[in-house]
N, C-alpha and C positions, 0 to 999 in steps of 0.2 A: 859748437855742439854743447853744452852745460852738462856736465858727469855729473855723479852722484853726489860725490865728495859738495861740491859745489854748491850741487844745488841742495843740501844740509842746513847751507849757513841761512841759507833766503829766508825767507817771512810767507811763500808762496800758498803754506801749509803740506808742499808735497813729503819733507818733512817730517810725518807727525806718525808716522810706521801702522797707518790704514792702509790698508787697501783701497786705490782709487778706481773706480769702473765707470765707462761708456759698455751703456746696452746699445744693440742692433737698434731698436726704434730710437735714443736720442744719435747716435751715429748716422741714419740716414736721415731722420730731420733736420741736422746743422749744417750737414752737404744740402741739402734740399736748398737751405736759403742760398746757394752760391749759384744754383740755377739747376737745369736740370741733370739728369745724375741718366747715364746709359742706364737699360732697365735689365741690361748682363749683370749691372756693379752692381744693384738695385736688388735684384737678387739676393745676392751674396750680402749683402750688408742686410738685410732683413737677417741674418742670418747671426751674422759673425756678431759678435761681443770683441770688447776691450779692457782690460785687467790692468792695474799697471802695483806694484808695488817696489817700498823704499829700501835698498840697499839695506842687507842686514848685517852685512860684515861689513869692517875696516877692508879689507879687498875688495868690496866692489863696487867698482867705477862709474859703475851704472844702473836705476832702477830698474826690480825683473819686469819686461813688459808679457803678458800672457794677450796671443789671443784666443779666443773658441771659431771653431770654424768647421765644418761636417763633423761634427762629434765629434769631434781635436782639438785637446787642447794643446798651443805649442807658444813654448816660454823658452825669451833668447833673454842675455843681460851680460854686459862686460865684466870682464870681474883681472886682478892686477892681473895675474897672468895667460891668461884665456878668454876665450867665448865660450860661454856657455850657454849649450843649446839643447832642450827640454824637447820630449815628442809625449804626450800622456793621450794612450788609445786605451781604456779601460771606460771607457763608454760603450766600445764598438767591435764589432766580432773579426774587428783586423788580427790576422795573423803575424802577417810581417809588412815592414813598412819598406818601402824603397827610396831609399836616396841618395842625393847627390852635392856635394862641396866643390862649385869654384868649375863647374864643365867637366869634371875627373869622371865622369860617367855613374851609373848609378849605381847604386850596393844596397840587398837586401837584409835584415835588421828583425831574428823575429822578437815577435812581442809578449811572448809566454815563455 
């Protein structure tokens, strides 16, 4: 796995500080080139967007990756001392997020 600090030295454009994105149509099209896509997966892919933001601080070990699906944005990046996970439900009526870490059982978290 290439860490953000390693990728920053590359000349592939990833370290240019801009958002990089793949729309749901682009992602579905790219996967279609590989062959048939399961209809259930195709339905999700039609609504999924992927965004990547290069690491912003020296402590970022990876880029910040955001998936937009089901009206929620889920972001994740590895930092020097932890794993950062962000869920944005501001565009939904959800009042509680039930989440689980490593099979430890669900925990409810209020969104407002």
